[in-house]
C-alpha positions, 0 to 999 in steps of 0.5 A, a space after each residue: 810739343 809741336 803744334 802744326 799751324 798754317 801760314 798767312 795765305 791759308 788763314 786768309 782763305 779760311 777766314 774768307 770761307 767762314 767770316 764769322 769764325 774771324 770776327 766778321 767781315 770788318 776784321 776780315 778787311 782788316 786782316 787782308 789790309 795788314 797782310 798786303 805787303 807780305 802776302 804771296 798771291 801765288 801761294 794763295 792761287 796754289 792753295 785755292 787750286 789744291 783745295 778745289 772749293 765747290 764755291 767760288 771763294 777766290 771771287 770773295 778773295 779778290 774783292 777783299 784784295 781790291 778793297 784793301 788796295 792790292 795791286 793790279 797784277 795781284 788782282 789779275 792773278 786771282 781773276 785768272 781763276 775765273 769769274 763764273 758765278 754770282 756769290 755772297 760775301 757772307 751769310 744773311 746779307 740784307 739788301 746787298 750791293 752787287 760788285 759786277 767785276 767779282 760778281 760778289 754781293 756785299 753789305 752796304 756798309 762795306 
C-alpha cells in the first residue's frame, strides 16, 4: 500500500494555517526550531506561491522562523513575499502583542 505524504516544508505551512491541528503554537514553535537545519526556505517559498493563500500566512511563517533562530537570509526570502497586512498568529488571542516587523499579533507568552 502506498500512502502519499508531504515533506517538512509543506507540513510547516499546513501547521501555520491551522496551529490547533498541530497541538498549538507551542508545538509549532518547537517544530520550526527542530526543522531549522534541514528545511529548504526556497521550497517553502515555492509552496507558498503555488498555494496562493488569501491570507498572509508567510508573515506568520517568517515570525516563527525569526523566533526560532533562522538566519537573516532565510528571513529575507520570506519577507520578500511582502509584508502588507496585519495578521493574527492564531484564533482567539486575548490582549495580544504586535510584531511590527512581520505585522503579526501574537500571544504575550510567546
